[in-house]
N, C-alpha and C positions, 0 to 999 in steps of 0.2 A: 172356774176362772177362764175367761176368754183367752184363746191363743190363736196363733196363725202359723201355718207351715208354708214356706215359700221356696219353690224350686228355682234352680239357676236359670231355667228357660222361661221364667216368668209365670208359671202356673201357680195359683194360690189355692190353699185349702183351709177354710175356717175350721176351728176345732176348740176343744176345751182341755185344760190341764186338770188331771185328777191327782196331781202331786204338788200343787201350789205353784208359786211364781218361779220362773226360770227361763233360761235360753240355752239352746244347744245347736251344734252344727256338725255336719258330716255327710256321708254319702247315704242316700235313702235306698233301701233294698226291701224285698218282701220275702216272707217265709210262709210256706203252704202247710205247715204241720198243724194238726188239730190239737195236739197236746205238747207238753215239754217246753213251755215258755220260760221256766226258770233255767233250764239247760241252755236255751237260746241266749238268755240274758248274760250268762256267765261263760259262754264259749269265747275264748280269746280270738278266734277267727273273725268275730264281729267287731273287734276294736276299731273305733273310728267310724262306725256305721250306725244309722238310725233305722231300726228294724220295724217293719210293718207286718203284723200278723194278719193273714187273709181269713183265718177262722174268726167269726164275728164276736164271740163272747170270750173274754180273757179275764182271768183272776178268780174263776169259780172254784178252784181247789187250793187257793192260797199259795204259800211257799213253805218249803221244807229244807232244813240244812243239809240233809243227806243227798239232795238232788243237784248240788252245785257242780260245775265242771271246772272251776278255777277258784281262786281265793277272793274274787270280787266280781261285781257286775262290770262287764266289758263294753256294752253297747253305749253309744252316745245319747240315745233317746229311744223310747218305746212307744209305738203307735198302734192303737187298737180301735176297733169300731165301737165296742161297748165294754166298759170296765165293770166287773162284778165286785162290789165292795164287801159282800158278805160271803166268804168262802165256806164250802161244805165239804170237808175232808178230814177224816180222823187223824191224818198225818200232819195236817197244817199247823204251823207254828206262828203264823201271822199273815197279814194281808200283803198283796202285791204292792199296793200303794205305799205302805210303810216301808217295805223292802227297798223300793226305789228312792224314797225320800231319804232314808238313812244313808244311801250312797250318793245323794245329790244328783240323781238322774231323773230327768223330766219324763213324765208319762202323759200322753194325750189321748183323748177319746172324742166321740161324736164327730169323727172324721170319716168321709166316704172312702173307706179303705179299698173298696172294689174299683172305684174310679182311679185312685192313686196307683193301684196295682196295674191296671190296664194301661195307664199312662207310662209307667216304668217299662212294661213289656214292649210298648210301641216305640218309646224314645230312648230306653236304656236307663240303667241306674245313674243317678246324677246327684250333684251336691245340693244341699238344702240347709235352711235354718228354721228352727222352731223357736217361737218367743211368746211370752206373756207380757214382756216389758215393752216391746216395740211392736205396734200393730199396723204400721205403715207398710203396705206391700212393696212399694218401690225401694224403701230402705232395706227391707229384708232380702229382696232379690239381689241387690248390690252386695250385701253381706255373703249371700250364697255363692256368688261368683268369685269371691275371694277365699273360699274354703279350699284347703289343700286337696289336690286331686289324689284319688286312690292310685291312679296309674303313675308309676314312678316313685311311689312312697315305700320306703322300708319301715314297716311298723313292728317288725319282730322285736326290736330292742325295747319296745314299750310293754311287751307281754312276757318275754322270756324270764325264767327264774333267775334271781340274782345269785343264789347259792345252790349247789347240787343237793339232791335229796334221794333217799330211798322211800319206798311206799310201805308204811307200817300202820296197823290199826285203821285202815281205810283213810289215811291222810298222809301228807308229806312229812318225812322226818329229815330235816335239814342237817347237813354235815359241813364241816369246815372245808373250804375250797382247796386248802393245801393237801387234803387227803387224796385229791385226784392224782397225786404223784405216786401213790402206793398201789401196786398191782395186787396186793393182798387185801384190798378194800372189800372184796366180795364176802358176804356172810354165809352164803349157801352154795359155794363153789362145788361142783360135782353132783349136787342134788337138784339144782335148778340151772337153767340156761342163763348165763351172765349176759345181760343186754344193756348197752349204753343207749339212752334215748336223747337225741339232740332236741332241745325244747325250743321250738319256734312259736309256741303258743299251745302247748299240749293240753288236751282235755283229760281230766282225771279218769274218766271211764276207759280211756285207751290204756292207761297204766293198769287199771283193774283187769282189763281183758288180757293184757300181756302176762300179768301175774297168774291169772286163771289158767293160761296156756302153759304154765310151768316155767316162766321166766322170772329171774330176779332183775328188777329194773332199776338202773341208776340214771336219774334224769339230770342232765347237765346243761349249763347255759349255752345259748346259741352260738356264741363266739369261741367255744372250746375248740382248740385246734386238733388236727388229726394226730399229731405226735402224742399229745396227752391222752387221747382216746385209745390209741393203739398200745400205749404203755400200760393201760389198765387190763390188757389182754382179754377183751370181751369176746364172747362167742357169737354175738350178733349186734347189729346196730339198727336202731329205729329212727326214722326221720318223721317228725311230727307235723301236724297241721299248724296253721297260723294265719295271721291277717296280712293284707296288703299285696303288693306286686312282688313276685319272686325275682324279677330281673335285677333290682337293685341290691338284693341280698347276696352280693358277690362273695363275701367271706364264707358263707355257708356252702356255696357252690365249690369254692376252692378246697374246702375241707372234704366235701363229698368226693371230689375227684381223687384226692389222695387216699381215701378210704376204699374206693372201688376195687373189688377183687381180693380184699384182705379177709373179710368175714361176710356172712350173709347180711344183706341190707333189705329192710322193709320200710316203705314210705306210705304215708296217708296224706291226701289233700295237698297242702303246700309242700309237704315232703316229697310227693310225686313230682310236682313242678320243678323243684330244685334238683331232684334226681334226673329228670328229663333234660334240664339245662346242662348238668354235669356230664351227661352222656351224649352231648352234642346237639340237643334240640333247642327249640325256642318256645316261648309262651306267648299267649295272646289274652286280651281282656274279652270276656264274654259280655254280650250286650246287656243283659239284665241278671246274669248269673244263675246258678242252680242252688236253691235253698229250700229245703223241705224234706219230709220223711216219706215221699212217695214217688221217687224218681226211678224209672225202669232202666235197668242196665243188663245187657246180654253178656254172659260168660261165653266166650268163643270156644273154650275148650270143652264145655259140656252142652252148649247150645241152650242152656236154661236162662230164663229171665229172672233177675234178682231185683226185688223192690228195695231201694236203698235210701239212706238219709244222706243229704248233701248240703254243703255250705261253702261255695267258692265262687269267686268272680273272675278268676283267671284259669287257664287250662293250657296244657301242653299242645302245641300245634302239631296235629297228626302228620302233616306234610313235611315236617322238619326232622322226624325221627327216621333215621336210616335203618333199613332191615338188617344190616350187618351189626348194628349196635344193639337192637332190641326188637321185640315183637309185641304187637298189640294183643292184649288178653281180654279186655272188656271194652264195650262200646255203648254210648248213651243212645237209647232207642228214640228219644225225642228229636235229636238233631245230628246223630251220627258223630258226636264228638268223642275224643279219646278218654276212656275211663280207667284203663289199666294197661300196664306194660311190664315186661320182664326181660332179663338177659341172663339166661341160665349159665353162661360161661363165667360170669362173675357173681352168680348167686344173688342177684338183685331183682326185686320186684316192687311194684307200688300200685295203688289204686287212688282214684280221684275222690271217691266217696268215703263215707264213714261207717265201717262195719261194726263199730262199737256202740252205735246209737242206742240210747235208752232214756226215755221211752222211744220206741221206733222199731223198724223192721230188723229182724235178726238173720235175714237171708244170707248175709255175707260174713257172719261171725266166724265161719270156718277159716278165714284168712289168718287169724292169730295162731290157730293150730298148724296151718300150713307153714307159717314162719318158723314155728318150733320144730317142725319136721325137717325143714331145710337146714336149720342149725344142727339137728341131730345127725342128718346125713353127711354134713360137712365134716363131722368129727371122724367118720370112718374112712 
């Protein structure tokens, strides 16, 4: 079925829908991973975005329920060069097209993804519209210009959990929100590290990695206040990844400010940006973002280069972080942007990339054990 992708700057890309009729709008970004498209589709950090995969053949291994990173598809649309409708994988439980159709998410192919990626790299991530219903370029460009901008948008409320949950049998076990008033809520106190995870769009595999590192994780809604969290007497606090601009998420920043210095804190992606703001820094929008499983980051403590998985369009401005407040721990080797920071005096640290990526590089998986050690050391 014929379709059209129209960017807000007037660039047009003819294409075809492999999911039937539909229309979608959002910010167009690209991901350089060769595998992991189901994890990309279900990553809450992509909420409100239309994702272009730079690897040309997508759909060849189908979809598998065990590979999801949240309870639904999060992307606004999926853009590929060539869709493979006949998957070959013993784990596959269905096709990518059927998976998208079930969630009412449009998927398009026969698009020059290399040209689109180069355009985004040169001009920056931008708003766009995809449609099979309206094929007039001028009409679609006007629609694209009316799409809500990612900058200035608080999208956390669209993806955060509505109810708190523990992780059990490799899935969320939801509990009554009223139980957050009970400091005896922990089921493995003394055997595991009690960690409250503020959910700004948390990926399931982050919870799995925290559990593997010896933590019992209680995931709570993004607007849970500091008093409620501290009343639970956690031994550590985790700040999750998530979508959108960190600057408007003022309620989370206020909560983090109150939590600083109470117990060890570890943040990933949006969690690092919010921690950076709470520590006096500012954030900025990156031209086209960092999205893929092959981003080189230097660990300044070891001088080793870690290949990392990333998904973010905003970052903490290195020039706004005072040396009295924190120190830089990791740096992006492609553009010298800030990838990690810490403040030992308040036992807080964070990274901009995703150490939990699966499939993906595991070079940074040590960070979860590092968090567990900081918690252990804080007890003595």
